[in-house]
Structure formats: structure tokens, C-alpha cells
Chimera marker file (.cmm) of the C-alpha trace (Angstrom):
<marker_set name="trace">
<marker id="1" x="131.195" y="86.680" z="94.635" r="1" g="1" b="0" radius="0.5"/>
<marker id="2" x="134.457" y="84.100" z="94.481" r="1" g="1" b="0" radius="0.5"/>
<marker id="3" x="136.690" y="83.491" z="97.430" r="1" g="1" b="0" radius="0.5"/>
<marker id="4" x="140.511" y="85.525" z="97.212" r="1" g="1" b="0" radius="0.5"/>
<marker id="5" x="143.742" y="83.290" z="96.592" r="1" g="1" b="0" radius="0.5"/>
<marker id="6" x="146.684" y="84.402" z="98.860" r="1" g="1" b="0" radius="0.5"/>
<marker id="7" x="147.918" y="85.754" z="95.613" r="1" g="1" b="0" radius="0.5"/>
<marker id="8" x="145.235" y="88.276" z="95.066" r="1" g="1" b="0" radius="0.5"/>
<marker id="9" x="146.290" y="89.767" z="99.064" r="1" g="1" b="0" radius="0.5"/>
<marker id="10" x="148.523" y="91.977" z="98.226" r="1" g="1" b="0" radius="0.5"/>
<marker id="11" x="150.494" y="90.789" z="101.218" r="1" g="1" b="0" radius="0.5"/>
<marker id="12" x="153.433" y="93.177" z="102.517" r="1" g="1" b="0" radius="0.5"/>
<marker id="13" x="156.291" y="91.467" z="101.895" r="1" g="1" b="0" radius="0.5"/>
<marker id="14" x="158.759" y="91.288" z="106.168" r="1" g="1" b="0" radius="0.5"/>
<marker id="15" x="160.557" y="94.469" z="104.166" r="1" g="1" b="0" radius="0.5"/>
<marker id="16" x="157.695" y="96.025" z="102.923" r="1" g="1" b="0" radius="0.5"/>
<marker id="17" x="155.946" y="95.494" z="106.621" r="1" g="1" b="0" radius="0.5"/>
<marker id="18" x="159.080" y="96.536" z="108.347" r="1" g="1" b="0" radius="0.5"/>
<marker id="19" x="159.179" y="100.016" z="106.097" r="1" g="1" b="0" radius="0.5"/>
<marker id="20" x="155.929" y="101.005" z="106.400" r="1" g="1" b="0" radius="0.5"/>
<marker id="21" x="154.328" y="104.112" z="107.929" r="1" g="1" b="0" radius="0.5"/>
<marker id="22" x="152.648" y="102.208" z="111.330" r="1" g="1" b="0" radius="0.5"/>
<marker id="23" x="149.223" y="102.802" z="112.918" r="1" g="1" b="0" radius="0.5"/>
<marker id="24" x="150.546" y="104.721" z="115.729" r="1" g="1" b="0" radius="0.5"/>
<marker id="25" x="149.521" y="102.516" z="118.378" r="1" g="1" b="0" radius="0.5"/>
<marker id="26" x="151.636" y="100.688" z="120.289" r="1" g="1" b="0" radius="0.5"/>
<marker id="27" x="150.600" y="97.321" z="122.438" r="1" g="1" b="0" radius="0.5"/>
<marker id="28" x="151.895" y="96.145" z="126.022" r="1" g="1" b="0" radius="0.5"/>
<marker id="29" x="150.948" y="93.348" z="126.791" r="1" g="1" b="0" radius="0.5"/>
<marker id="30" x="151.780" y="92.433" z="131.508" r="1" g="1" b="0" radius="0.5"/>
<marker id="31" x="152.215" y="89.454" z="132.235" r="1" g="1" b="0" radius="0.5"/>
<marker id="32" x="150.243" y="87.302" z="129.356" r="1" g="1" b="0" radius="0.5"/>
<marker id="33" x="150.490" y="83.325" z="130.560" r="1" g="1" b="0" radius="0.5"/>
<marker id="34" x="148.776" y="82.330" z="127.238" r="1" g="1" b="0" radius="0.5"/>
<marker id="35" x="151.652" y="81.682" z="124.495" r="1" g="1" b="0" radius="0.5"/>
<marker id="36" x="148.356" y="81.883" z="121.414" r="1" g="1" b="0" radius="0.5"/>
<marker id="37" x="146.928" y="85.062" z="123.408" r="1" g="1" b="0" radius="0.5"/>
<marker id="38" x="150.477" y="86.626" z="123.056" r="1" g="1" b="0" radius="0.5"/>
<marker id="39" x="150.901" y="84.955" z="119.660" r="1" g="1" b="0" radius="0.5"/>
<marker id="40" x="147.622" y="86.470" z="118.636" r="1" g="1" b="0" radius="0.5"/>
<marker id="41" x="147.908" y="89.811" z="119.595" r="1" g="1" b="0" radius="0.5"/>
<marker id="42" x="151.075" y="89.659" z="116.742" r="1" g="1" b="0" radius="0.5"/>
<marker id="43" x="148.603" y="88.604" z="114.354" r="1" g="1" b="0" radius="0.5"/>
<marker id="44" x="146.184" y="91.434" z="115.089" r="1" g="1" b="0" radius="0.5"/>
<marker id="45" x="149.228" y="94.375" z="115.307" r="1" g="1" b="0" radius="0.5"/>
<marker id="46" x="150.384" y="92.721" z="112.171" r="1" g="1" b="0" radius="0.5"/>
<marker id="47" x="147.229" y="93.394" z="110.569" r="1" g="1" b="0" radius="0.5"/>
<marker id="48" x="146.608" y="97.020" z="111.784" r="1" g="1" b="0" radius="0.5"/>
<marker id="49" x="150.427" y="97.779" z="111.339" r="1" g="1" b="0" radius="0.5"/>
<marker id="50" x="150.805" y="98.570" z="115.042" r="1" g="1" b="0" radius="0.5"/>
<marker id="51" x="154.534" y="100.321" z="115.565" r="1" g="1" b="0" radius="0.5"/>
<marker id="52" x="155.713" y="98.108" z="118.382" r="1" g="1" b="0" radius="0.5"/>
<marker id="53" x="154.728" y="95.442" z="121.149" r="1" g="1" b="0" radius="0.5"/>
<marker id="54" x="156.175" y="95.163" z="124.883" r="1" g="1" b="0" radius="0.5"/>
<marker id="55" x="156.065" y="91.865" z="126.435" r="1" g="1" b="0" radius="0.5"/>
<marker id="56" x="156.380" y="92.940" z="130.318" r="1" g="1" b="0" radius="0.5"/>
<marker id="57" x="157.445" y="90.648" z="133.145" r="1" g="1" b="0" radius="0.5"/>
<marker id="58" x="156.458" y="86.381" z="132.435" r="1" g="1" b="0" radius="0.5"/>
<marker id="59" x="155.045" y="86.969" z="128.880" r="1" g="1" b="0" radius="0.5"/>
<marker id="60" x="157.139" y="84.972" z="126.713" r="1" g="1" b="0" radius="0.5"/>
<marker id="61" x="158.867" y="86.235" z="123.285" r="1" g="1" b="0" radius="0.5"/>
<marker id="62" x="159.555" y="84.553" z="120.810" r="1" g="1" b="0" radius="0.5"/>
<marker id="63" x="160.860" y="82.457" z="118.710" r="1" g="1" b="0" radius="0.5"/>
<marker id="64" x="158.669" y="80.175" z="120.473" r="1" g="1" b="0" radius="0.5"/>
<marker id="65" x="156.473" y="77.078" z="118.915" r="1" g="1" b="0" radius="0.5"/>
<marker id="66" x="153.448" y="78.099" z="120.557" r="1" g="1" b="0" radius="0.5"/>
<marker id="67" x="153.286" y="82.039" z="119.726" r="1" g="1" b="0" radius="0.5"/>
<marker id="68" x="154.179" y="80.646" z="116.060" r="1" g="1" b="0" radius="0.5"/>
<marker id="69" x="150.929" y="78.621" z="116.075" r="1" g="1" b="0" radius="0.5"/>
<marker id="70" x="148.655" y="81.246" z="116.277" r="1" g="1" b="0" radius="0.5"/>
<marker id="71" x="151.824" y="84.615" z="115.087" r="1" g="1" b="0" radius="0.5"/>
<marker id="72" x="151.679" y="82.556" z="111.872" r="1" g="1" b="0" radius="0.5"/>
<marker id="73" x="154.869" y="84.414" z="111.086" r="1" g="1" b="0" radius="0.5"/>
<marker id="74" x="153.625" y="88.368" z="112.309" r="1" g="1" b="0" radius="0.5"/>
<marker id="75" x="156.521" y="88.067" z="115.120" r="1" g="1" b="0" radius="0.5"/>
<marker id="76" x="158.856" y="88.489" z="111.977" r="1" g="1" b="0" radius="0.5"/>
<marker id="77" x="157.386" y="91.751" z="110.880" r="1" g="1" b="0" radius="0.5"/>
<marker id="78" x="156.482" y="93.388" z="114.324" r="1" g="1" b="0" radius="0.5"/>
<marker id="79" x="157.994" y="95.041" z="116.272" r="1" g="1" b="0" radius="0.5"/>
<marker id="80" x="159.084" y="93.968" z="119.233" r="1" g="1" b="0" radius="0.5"/>
<marker id="81" x="161.219" y="94.344" z="123.107" r="1" g="1" b="0" radius="0.5"/>
<marker id="82" x="161.163" y="92.237" z="126.259" r="1" g="1" b="0" radius="0.5"/>
<marker id="83" x="161.160" y="94.601" z="129.317" r="1" g="1" b="0" radius="0.5"/>
<marker id="84" x="160.566" y="92.297" z="133.001" r="1" g="1" b="0" radius="0.5"/>
<marker id="85" x="159.154" y="95.809" z="134.496" r="1" g="1" b="0" radius="0.5"/>
<marker id="86" x="155.417" y="97.039" z="132.681" r="1" g="1" b="0" radius="0.5"/>
<marker id="87" x="156.275" y="99.901" z="134.924" r="1" g="1" b="0" radius="0.5"/>
<marker id="88" x="159.320" y="100.941" z="133.289" r="1" g="1" b="0" radius="0.5"/>
<marker id="89" x="157.516" y="100.542" z="129.722" r="1" g="1" b="0" radius="0.5"/>
<marker id="90" x="154.858" y="103.229" z="131.231" r="1" g="1" b="0" radius="0.5"/>
<marker id="91" x="157.254" y="105.628" z="132.226" r="1" g="1" b="0" radius="0.5"/>
<marker id="92" x="159.558" y="105.373" z="129.498" r="1" g="1" b="0" radius="0.5"/>
<marker id="93" x="156.333" y="105.290" z="127.095" r="1" g="1" b="0" radius="0.5"/>
<marker id="94" x="155.174" y="108.575" z="128.780" r="1" g="1" b="0" radius="0.5"/>
<marker id="95" x="158.312" y="110.372" z="128.908" r="1" g="1" b="0" radius="0.5"/>
<marker id="96" x="158.440" y="110.117" z="125.162" r="1" g="1" b="0" radius="0.5"/>
<marker id="97" x="155.371" y="111.640" z="124.866" r="1" g="1" b="0" radius="0.5"/>
<marker id="98" x="152.594" y="108.650" z="124.610" r="1" g="1" b="0" radius="0.5"/>
<marker id="99" x="149.689" y="108.644" z="125.681" r="1" g="1" b="0" radius="0.5"/>
<marker id="100" x="149.194" y="105.110" z="128.401" r="1" g="1" b="0" radius="0.5"/>
<marker id="101" x="145.939" y="103.915" z="128.436" r="1" g="1" b="0" radius="0.5"/>
<marker id="102" x="144.981" y="100.857" z="130.721" r="1" g="1" b="0" radius="0.5"/>
<marker id="103" x="142.285" y="98.547" z="129.311" r="1" g="1" b="0" radius="0.5"/>
<marker id="104" x="140.420" y="97.327" z="132.053" r="1" g="1" b="0" radius="0.5"/>
<marker id="105" x="137.533" y="97.924" z="133.730" r="1" g="1" b="0" radius="0.5"/>
<marker id="106" x="138.141" y="100.382" z="136.722" r="1" g="1" b="0" radius="0.5"/>
<marker id="107" x="135.884" y="102.962" z="138.545" r="1" g="1" b="0" radius="0.5"/>
<marker id="108" x="135.527" y="106.183" z="136.074" r="1" g="1" b="0" radius="0.5"/>
<marker id="109" x="137.193" y="104.251" z="132.661" r="1" g="1" b="0" radius="0.5"/>
<marker id="110" x="136.478" y="105.697" z="129.380" r="1" g="1" b="0" radius="0.5"/>
<marker id="111" x="134.630" y="103.046" z="127.837" r="1" g="1" b="0" radius="0.5"/>
<marker id="112" x="135.672" y="102.312" z="124.432" r="1" g="1" b="0" radius="0.5"/>
<marker id="113" x="132.955" y="103.990" z="122.463" r="1" g="1" b="0" radius="0.5"/>
<marker id="114" x="132.974" y="107.304" z="123.616" r="1" g="1" b="0" radius="0.5"/>
<marker id="115" x="137.079" y="107.586" z="123.475" r="1" g="1" b="0" radius="0.5"/>
<marker id="116" x="138.419" y="109.558" z="121.045" r="1" g="1" b="0" radius="0.5"/>
<marker id="117" x="141.595" y="109.981" z="120.293" r="1" g="1" b="0" radius="0.5"/>
<marker id="118" x="142.944" y="113.105" z="119.325" r="1" g="1" b="0" radius="0.5"/>
<marker id="119" x="145.038" y="113.666" z="116.052" r="1" g="1" b="0" radius="0.5"/>
<marker id="120" x="149.135" y="113.324" z="115.789" r="1" g="1" b="0" radius="0.5"/>
<marker id="121" x="149.074" y="111.729" z="119.098" r="1" g="1" b="0" radius="0.5"/>
<marker id="122" x="150.616" y="108.343" z="119.819" r="1" g="1" b="0" radius="0.5"/>
<marker id="123" x="148.992" y="105.849" z="121.934" r="1" g="1" b="0" radius="0.5"/>
<marker id="124" x="149.914" y="102.892" z="123.614" r="1" g="1" b="0" radius="0.5"/>
<marker id="125" x="147.553" y="100.175" z="125.104" r="1" g="1" b="0" radius="0.5"/>
<marker id="126" x="148.481" y="98.342" z="128.249" r="1" g="1" b="0" radius="0.5"/>
<marker id="127" x="146.388" y="94.643" z="128.414" r="1" g="1" b="0" radius="0.5"/>
<marker id="128" x="146.589" y="92.714" z="131.579" r="1" g="1" b="0" radius="0.5"/>
<marker id="129" x="146.899" y="89.073" z="132.837" r="1" g="1" b="0" radius="0.5"/>
<marker id="130" x="144.094" y="86.674" z="131.785" r="1" g="1" b="0" radius="0.5"/>
<marker id="131" x="143.628" y="86.521" z="135.686" r="1" g="1" b="0" radius="0.5"/>
<marker id="132" x="144.639" y="89.237" z="137.458" r="1" g="1" b="0" radius="0.5"/>
<marker id="133" x="144.319" y="91.899" z="134.206" r="1" g="1" b="0" radius="0.5"/>
<marker id="134" x="145.945" y="95.045" z="133.972" r="1" g="1" b="0" radius="0.5"/>
<marker id="135" x="147.856" y="95.697" z="137.452" r="1" g="1" b="0" radius="0.5"/>
<marker id="136" x="146.865" y="97.997" z="139.826" r="1" g="1" b="0" radius="0.5"/>
<marker id="137" x="150.481" y="99.947" z="139.536" r="1" g="1" b="0" radius="0.5"/>
<marker id="138" x="150.321" y="100.037" z="135.945" r="1" g="1" b="0" radius="0.5"/>
<marker id="139" x="147.153" y="101.525" z="135.908" r="1" g="1" b="0" radius="0.5"/>
<marker id="140" x="148.047" y="104.520" z="138.151" r="1" g="1" b="0" radius="0.5"/>
<marker id="141" x="150.427" y="105.040" z="136.094" r="1" g="1" b="0" radius="0.5"/>
<marker id="142" x="148.374" y="105.384" z="133.211" r="1" g="1" b="0" radius="0.5"/>
<marker id="143" x="146.663" y="108.450" z="131.427" r="1" g="1" b="0" radius="0.5"/>
<marker id="144" x="143.492" y="107.121" z="131.888" r="1" g="1" b="0" radius="0.5"/>
<marker id="145" x="141.586" y="103.444" z="131.528" r="1" g="1" b="0" radius="0.5"/>
<marker id="146" x="139.039" y="102.403" z="128.798" r="1" g="1" b="0" radius="0.5"/>
<marker id="147" x="137.083" y="99.797" z="128.937" r="1" g="1" b="0" radius="0.5"/>
<marker id="148" x="135.267" y="97.466" z="126.936" r="1" g="1" b="0" radius="0.5"/>
<marker id="149" x="130.925" y="97.686" z="126.903" r="1" g="1" b="0" radius="0.5"/>
<marker id="150" x="130.547" y="94.537" z="128.280" r="1" g="1" b="0" radius="0.5"/>
<marker id="151" x="126.397" y="93.399" z="128.780" r="1" g="1" b="0" radius="0.5"/>
<marker id="152" x="126.092" y="89.967" z="129.827" r="1" g="1" b="0" radius="0.5"/>
<marker id="153" x="127.176" y="87.526" z="132.828" r="1" g="1" b="0" radius="0.5"/>
<marker id="154" x="130.699" y="86.990" z="132.845" r="1" g="1" b="0" radius="0.5"/>
<marker id="155" x="132.312" y="90.856" z="131.924" r="1" g="1" b="0" radius="0.5"/>
<marker id="156" x="135.311" y="89.649" z="130.591" r="1" g="1" b="0" radius="0.5"/>
<marker id="157" x="136.789" y="88.904" z="127.505" r="1" g="1" b="0" radius="0.5"/>
<marker id="158" x="140.225" y="87.002" z="126.247" r="1" g="1" b="0" radius="0.5"/>
<marker id="159" x="142.700" y="89.265" z="125.944" r="1" g="1" b="0" radius="0.5"/>
<marker id="160" x="143.178" y="88.586" z="122.286" r="1" g="1" b="0" radius="0.5"/>
<marker id="161" x="139.596" y="89.193" z="121.682" r="1" g="1" b="0" radius="0.5"/>
<marker id="162" x="140.154" y="92.619" z="123.820" r="1" g="1" b="0" radius="0.5"/>
<marker id="163" x="143.201" y="93.187" z="121.802" r="1" g="1" b="0" radius="0.5"/>
<marker id="164" x="141.367" y="92.838" z="118.467" r="1" g="1" b="0" radius="0.5"/>
<marker id="165" x="138.319" y="95.012" z="119.627" r="1" g="1" b="0" radius="0.5"/>
<marker id="166" x="140.501" y="97.555" z="120.919" r="1" g="1" b="0" radius="0.5"/>
<marker id="167" x="142.773" y="98.189" z="117.854" r="1" g="1" b="0" radius="0.5"/>
<marker id="168" x="140.128" y="97.906" z="115.447" r="1" g="1" b="0" radius="0.5"/>
<marker id="169" x="138.344" y="100.138" z="116.964" r="1" g="1" b="0" radius="0.5"/>
<marker id="170" x="141.247" y="103.040" z="117.947" r="1" g="1" b="0" radius="0.5"/>
<marker id="171" x="142.391" y="101.802" z="114.132" r="1" g="1" b="0" radius="0.5"/>
<marker id="172" x="138.856" y="103.116" z="112.515" r="1" g="1" b="0" radius="0.5"/>
<marker id="173" x="138.839" y="106.297" z="114.659" r="1" g="1" b="0" radius="0.5"/>
<marker id="174" x="142.582" y="107.637" z="113.825" r="1" g="1" b="0" radius="0.5"/>
<marker id="175" x="142.369" y="106.943" z="110.114" r="1" g="1" b="0" radius="0.5"/>
<marker id="176" x="138.636" y="108.747" z="109.583" r="1" g="1" b="0" radius="0.5"/>
<marker id="177" x="141.084" y="111.783" z="111.684" r="1" g="1" b="0" radius="0.5"/>
<link id1="1" id2="2" r="1" g="1" b="0" radius="0.2"/>
<link id1="2" id2="3" r="1" g="1" b="0" radius="0.2"/>
<link id1="3" id2="4" r="1" g="1" b="0" radius="0.2"/>
<link id1="4" id2="5" r="1" g="1" b="0" radius="0.2"/>
<link id1="5" id2="6" r="1" g="1" b="0" radius="0.2"/>
<link id1="6" id2="7" r="1" g="1" b="0" radius="0.2"/>
<link id1="7" id2="8" r="1" g="1" b="0" radius="0.2"/>
<link id1="8" id2="9" r="1" g="1" b="0" radius="0.2"/>
<link id1="9" id2="10" r="1" g="1" b="0" radius="0.2"/>
<link id1="10" id2="11" r="1" g="1" b="0" radius="0.2"/>
<link id1="11" id2="12" r="1" g="1" b="0" radius="0.2"/>
<link id1="12" id2="13" r="1" g="1" b="0" radius="0.2"/>
<link id1="13" id2="14" r="1" g="1" b="0" radius="0.2"/>
<link id1="14" id2="15" r="1" g="1" b="0" radius="0.2"/>
<link id1="15" id2="16" r="1" g="1" b="0" radius="0.2"/>
<link id1="16" id2="17" r="1" g="1" b="0" radius="0.2"/>
<link id1="17" id2="18" r="1" g="1" b="0" radius="0.2"/>
<link id1="18" id2="19" r="1" g="1" b="0" radius="0.2"/>
<link id1="19" id2="20" r="1" g="1" b="0" radius="0.2"/>
<link id1="20" id2="21" r="1" g="1" b="0" radius="0.2"/>
<link id1="21" id2="22" r="1" g="1" b="0" radius="0.2"/>
<link id1="22" id2="23" r="1" g="1" b="0" radius="0.2"/>
<link id1="23" id2="24" r="1" g="1" b="0" radius="0.2"/>
<link id1="24" id2="25" r="1" g="1" b="0" radius="0.2"/>
<link id1="25" id2="26" r="1" g="1" b="0" radius="0.2"/>
<link id1="26" id2="27" r="1" g="1" b="0" radius="0.2"/>
<link id1="27" id2="28" r="1" g="1" b="0" radius="0.2"/>
<link id1="28" id2="29" r="1" g="1" b="0" radius="0.2"/>
<link id1="29" id2="30" r="1" g="1" b="0" radius="0.2"/>
<link id1="30" id2="31" r="1" g="1" b="0" radius="0.2"/>
<link id1="31" id2="32" r="1" g="1" b="0" radius="0.2"/>
<link id1="32" id2="33" r="1" g="1" b="0" radius="0.2"/>
<link id1="33" id2="34" r="1" g="1" b="0" radius="0.2"/>
<link id1="34" id2="35" r="1" g="1" b="0" radius="0.2"/>
<link id1="35" id2="36" r="1" g="1" b="0" radius="0.2"/>
<link id1="36" id2="37" r="1" g="1" b="0" radius="0.2"/>
<link id1="37" id2="38" r="1" g="1" b="0" radius="0.2"/>
<link id1="38" id2="39" r="1" g="1" b="0" radius="0.2"/>
<link id1="39" id2="40" r="1" g="1" b="0" radius="0.2"/>
<link id1="40" id2="41" r="1" g="1" b="0" radius="0.2"/>
<link id1="41" id2="42" r="1" g="1" b="0" radius="0.2"/>
<link id1="42" id2="43" r="1" g="1" b="0" radius="0.2"/>
<link id1="43" id2="44" r="1" g="1" b="0" radius="0.2"/>
<link id1="44" id2="45" r="1" g="1" b="0" radius="0.2"/>
<link id1="45" id2="46" r="1" g="1" b="0" radius="0.2"/>
<link id1="46" id2="47" r="1" g="1" b="0" radius="0.2"/>
<link id1="47" id2="48" r="1" g="1" b="0" radius="0.2"/>
<link id1="48" id2="49" r="1" g="1" b="0" radius="0.2"/>
<link id1="49" id2="50" r="1" g="1" b="0" radius="0.2"/>
<link id1="50" id2="51" r="1" g="1" b="0" radius="0.2"/>
<link id1="51" id2="52" r="1" g="1" b="0" radius="0.2"/>
<link id1="52" id2="53" r="1" g="1" b="0" radius="0.2"/>
<link id1="53" id2="54" r="1" g="1" b="0" radius="0.2"/>
<link id1="54" id2="55" r="1" g="1" b="0" radius="0.2"/>
<link id1="55" id2="56" r="1" g="1" b="0" radius="0.2"/>
<link id1="56" id2="57" r="1" g="1" b="0" radius="0.2"/>
<link id1="57" id2="58" r="1" g="1" b="0" radius="0.2"/>
<link id1="58" id2="59" r="1" g="1" b="0" radius="0.2"/>
<link id1="59" id2="60" r="1" g="1" b="0" radius="0.2"/>
<link id1="60" id2="61" r="1" g="1" b="0" radius="0.2"/>
<link id1="61" id2="62" r="1" g="1" b="0" radius="0.2"/>
<link id1="62" id2="63" r="1" g="1" b="0" radius="0.2"/>
<link id1="63" id2="64" r="1" g="1" b="0" radius="0.2"/>
<link id1="64" id2="65" r="1" g="1" b="0" radius="0.2"/>
<link id1="65" id2="66" r="1" g="1" b="0" radius="0.2"/>
<link id1="66" id2="67" r="1" g="1" b="0" radius="0.2"/>
<link id1="67" id2="68" r="1" g="1" b="0" radius="0.2"/>
<link id1="68" id2="69" r="1" g="1" b="0" radius="0.2"/>
<link id1="69" id2="70" r="1" g="1" b="0" radius="0.2"/>
<link id1="70" id2="71" r="1" g="1" b="0" radius="0.2"/>
<link id1="71" id2="72" r="1" g="1" b="0" radius="0.2"/>
<link id1="72" id2="73" r="1" g="1" b="0" radius="0.2"/>
<link id1="73" id2="74" r="1" g="1" b="0" radius="0.2"/>
<link id1="74" id2="75" r="1" g="1" b="0" radius="0.2"/>
<link id1="75" id2="76" r="1" g="1" b="0" radius="0.2"/>
<link id1="76" id2="77" r="1" g="1" b="0" radius="0.2"/>
<link id1="77" id2="78" r="1" g="1" b="0" radius="0.2"/>
<link id1="78" id2="79" r="1" g="1" b="0" radius="0.2"/>
<link id1="79" id2="80" r="1" g="1" b="0" radius="0.2"/>
<link id1="80" id2="81" r="1" g="1" b="0" radius="0.2"/>
<link id1="81" id2="82" r="1" g="1" b="0" radius="0.2"/>
<link id1="82" id2="83" r="1" g="1" b="0" radius="0.2"/>
<link id1="83" id2="84" r="1" g="1" b="0" radius="0.2"/>
<link id1="84" id2="85" r="1" g="1" b="0" radius="0.2"/>
<link id1="85" id2="86" r="1" g="1" b="0" radius="0.2"/>
<link id1="86" id2="87" r="1" g="1" b="0" radius="0.2"/>
<link id1="87" id2="88" r="1" g="1" b="0" radius="0.2"/>
<link id1="88" id2="89" r="1" g="1" b="0" radius="0.2"/>
<link id1="89" id2="90" r="1" g="1" b="0" radius="0.2"/>
<link id1="90" id2="91" r="1" g="1" b="0" radius="0.2"/>
<link id1="91" id2="92" r="1" g="1" b="0" radius="0.2"/>
<link id1="92" id2="93" r="1" g="1" b="0" radius="0.2"/>
<link id1="93" id2="94" r="1" g="1" b="0" radius="0.2"/>
<link id1="94" id2="95" r="1" g="1" b="0" radius="0.2"/>
<link id1="95" id2="96" r="1" g="1" b="0" radius="0.2"/>
<link id1="96" id2="97" r="1" g="1" b="0" radius="0.2"/>
<link id1="97" id2="98" r="1" g="1" b="0" radius="0.2"/>
<link id1="98" id2="99" r="1" g="1" b="0" radius="0.2"/>
<link id1="99" id2="100" r="1" g="1" b="0" radius="0.2"/>
<link id1="100" id2="101" r="1" g="1" b="0" radius="0.2"/>
<link id1="101" id2="102" r="1" g="1" b="0" radius="0.2"/>
<link id1="102" id2="103" r="1" g="1" b="0" radius="0.2"/>
<link id1="103" id2="104" r="1" g="1" b="0" radius="0.2"/>
<link id1="104" id2="105" r="1" g="1" b="0" radius="0.2"/>
<link id1="105" id2="106" r="1" g="1" b="0" radius="0.2"/>
<link id1="106" id2="107" r="1" g="1" b="0" radius="0.2"/>
<link id1="107" id2="108" r="1" g="1" b="0" radius="0.2"/>
<link id1="108" id2="109" r="1" g="1" b="0" radius="0.2"/>
<link id1="109" id2="110" r="1" g="1" b="0" radius="0.2"/>
<link id1="110" id2="111" r="1" g="1" b="0" radius="0.2"/>
<link id1="111" id2="112" r="1" g="1" b="0" radius="0.2"/>
<link id1="112" id2="113" r="1" g="1" b="0" radius="0.2"/>
<link id1="113" id2="114" r="1" g="1" b="0" radius="0.2"/>
<link id1="114" id2="115" r="1" g="1" b="0" radius="0.2"/>
<link id1="115" id2="116" r="1" g="1" b="0" radius="0.2"/>
<link id1="116" id2="117" r="1" g="1" b="0" radius="0.2"/>
<link id1="117" id2="118" r="1" g="1" b="0" radius="0.2"/>
<link id1="118" id2="119" r="1" g="1" b="0" radius="0.2"/>
<link id1="119" id2="120" r="1" g="1" b="0" radius="0.2"/>
<link id1="120" id2="121" r="1" g="1" b="0" radius="0.2"/>
<link id1="121" id2="122" r="1" g="1" b="0" radius="0.2"/>
<link id1="122" id2="123" r="1" g="1" b="0" radius="0.2"/>
<link id1="123" id2="124" r="1" g="1" b="0" radius="0.2"/>
<link id1="124" id2="125" r="1" g="1" b="0" radius="0.2"/>
<link id1="125" id2="126" r="1" g="1" b="0" radius="0.2"/>
<link id1="126" id2="127" r="1" g="1" b="0" radius="0.2"/>
<link id1="127" id2="128" r="1" g="1" b="0" radius="0.2"/>
<link id1="128" id2="129" r="1" g="1" b="0" radius="0.2"/>
<link id1="129" id2="130" r="1" g="1" b="0" radius="0.2"/>
<link id1="130" id2="131" r="1" g="1" b="0" radius="0.2"/>
<link id1="131" id2="132" r="1" g="1" b="0" radius="0.2"/>
<link id1="132" id2="133" r="1" g="1" b="0" radius="0.2"/>
<link id1="133" id2="134" r="1" g="1" b="0" radius="0.2"/>
<link id1="134" id2="135" r="1" g="1" b="0" radius="0.2"/>
<link id1="135" id2="136" r="1" g="1" b="0" radius="0.2"/>
<link id1="136" id2="137" r="1" g="1" b="0" radius="0.2"/>
<link id1="137" id2="138" r="1" g="1" b="0" radius="0.2"/>
<link id1="138" id2="139" r="1" g="1" b="0" radius="0.2"/>
<link id1="139" id2="140" r="1" g="1" b="0" radius="0.2"/>
<link id1="140" id2="141" r="1" g="1" b="0" radius="0.2"/>
<link id1="141" id2="142" r="1" g="1" b="0" radius="0.2"/>
<link id1="142" id2="143" r="1" g="1" b="0" radius="0.2"/>
<link id1="143" id2="144" r="1" g="1" b="0" radius="0.2"/>
<link id1="144" id2="145" r="1" g="1" b="0" radius="0.2"/>
<link id1="145" id2="146" r="1" g="1" b="0" radius="0.2"/>
<link id1="146" id2="147" r="1" g="1" b="0" radius="0.2"/>
<link id1="147" id2="148" r="1" g="1" b="0" radius="0.2"/>
<link id1="148" id2="149" r="1" g="1" b="0" radius="0.2"/>
<link id1="149" id2="150" r="1" g="1" b="0" radius="0.2"/>
<link id1="150" id2="151" r="1" g="1" b="0" radius="0.2"/>
<link id1="151" id2="152" r="1" g="1" b="0" radius="0.2"/>
<link id1="152" id2="153" r="1" g="1" b="0" radius="0.2"/>
<link id1="153" id2="154" r="1" g="1" b="0" radius="0.2"/>
<link id1="154" id2="155" r="1" g="1" b="0" radius="0.2"/>
<link id1="155" id2="156" r="1" g="1" b="0" radius="0.2"/>
<link id1="156" id2="157" r="1" g="1" b="0" radius="0.2"/>
<link id1="157" id2="158" r="1" g="1" b="0" radius="0.2"/>
<link id1="158" id2="159" r="1" g="1" b="0" radius="0.2"/>
<link id1="159" id2="160" r="1" g="1" b="0" radius="0.2"/>
<link id1="160" id2="161" r="1" g="1" b="0" radius="0.2"/>
<link id1="161" id2="162" r="1" g="1" b="0" radius="0.2"/>
<link id1="162" id2="163" r="1" g="1" b="0" radius="0.2"/>
<link id1="163" id2="164" r="1" g="1" b="0" radius="0.2"/>
<link id1="164" id2="165" r="1" g="1" b="0" radius="0.2"/>
<link id1="165" id2="166" r="1" g="1" b="0" radius="0.2"/>
<link id1="166" id2="167" r="1" g="1" b="0" radius="0.2"/>
<link id1="167" id2="168" r="1" g="1" b="0" radius="0.2"/>
<link id1="168" id2="169" r="1" g="1" b="0" radius="0.2"/>
<link id1="169" id2="170" r="1" g="1" b="0" radius="0.2"/>
<link id1="170" id2="171" r="1" g="1" b="0" radius="0.2"/>
<link id1="171" id2="172" r="1" g="1" b="0" radius="0.2"/>
<link id1="172" id2="173" r="1" g="1" b="0" radius="0.2"/>
<link id1="173" id2="174" r="1" g="1" b="0" radius="0.2"/>
<link id1="174" id2="175" r="1" g="1" b="0" radius="0.2"/>
<link id1="175" id2="176" r="1" g="1" b="0" radius="0.2"/>
<link id1="176" id2="177" r="1" g="1" b="0" radius="0.2"/>
</marker_set>
């Protein structure tokens, strides 16, 4: 085996990315503190052609040197918008016909491996604050809650890791539909 050179990876240009058909997933970040986590979510969103990221509440926005360190240019490809209110974003998305799911640990959550996305539907995934998670008000407005099954003692994953796991899983399920 030979490691591929960057020139062999068939990377999309910024313009090609913007014109490409997107995966019908929107990411909503609810009060994310870490600039590195925000950058990592941008990078994951670029990798899977995510439609858009909403940066809500205290979540910082590009341009930002610390976000750029982990985003590596993905802030130039992935569409994003800031809104102070995650509630306004969820209400807007639902009004537009998008199914909104919080990623959290709650009573009666659907485990990620049991979640079956419907064909032709667009999904918004709400990820919460590193300490407090998704706000209860946002959970209440969501169409459902998806939980990542965990077996260890912490039952807590970094928000950027959670985003990668959930987006990869939904991407695979949507792609196979």
C-alpha cells in the first residue's frame, strides 16, 4: 500500500463544493464554548457535504484564528449562519419542513443504531454545550432525540466526536436509501 498524495485525493474546489449536491443534513450548534470544537464540526461538515451549520447563542463565528486551526478552510466551503436563539432556528427549520433531532441523553431517546432516516427528508441535528448539553427548551421543540449508545463509565463524548459519529451514521443510512 502507498499513501496517496494530496493531489490524488480529488478534492473539490470551494466553488465545486458550493455547487455540489448536499447531504440533506443541517447542523445546529447550541452554545458551544470551544473554538476547536466549532472548527472540527466545520471540517466534518465539509467531509460529508453537509448543507449548513447554524451557530447559536455563544457559539463563536468565523473568521476566527482558533476555529480556523481545526476547520482548515472548511469555513469557506460550508454554508453557515449565526443566530442568538437556537429556539428561533429550530422553529424556522420545522416550519420549512425539516425534521429536527437533538443529540442528547433523555428519557425515551432513540438509540442512533435504531434511528432510520426517511427517504427524501431533510434532518437538522442539534448538538449542545460541552457541559450542559442541549437545552431542555430545544429538546422540547425537537421532533425527537437521538442518543449515541455508550457502555463506559462517563457516558459523555466530546461534541466534535459526537458530531462525527452521528453524521457518519446518518450519511451512510441516507446514502443507502
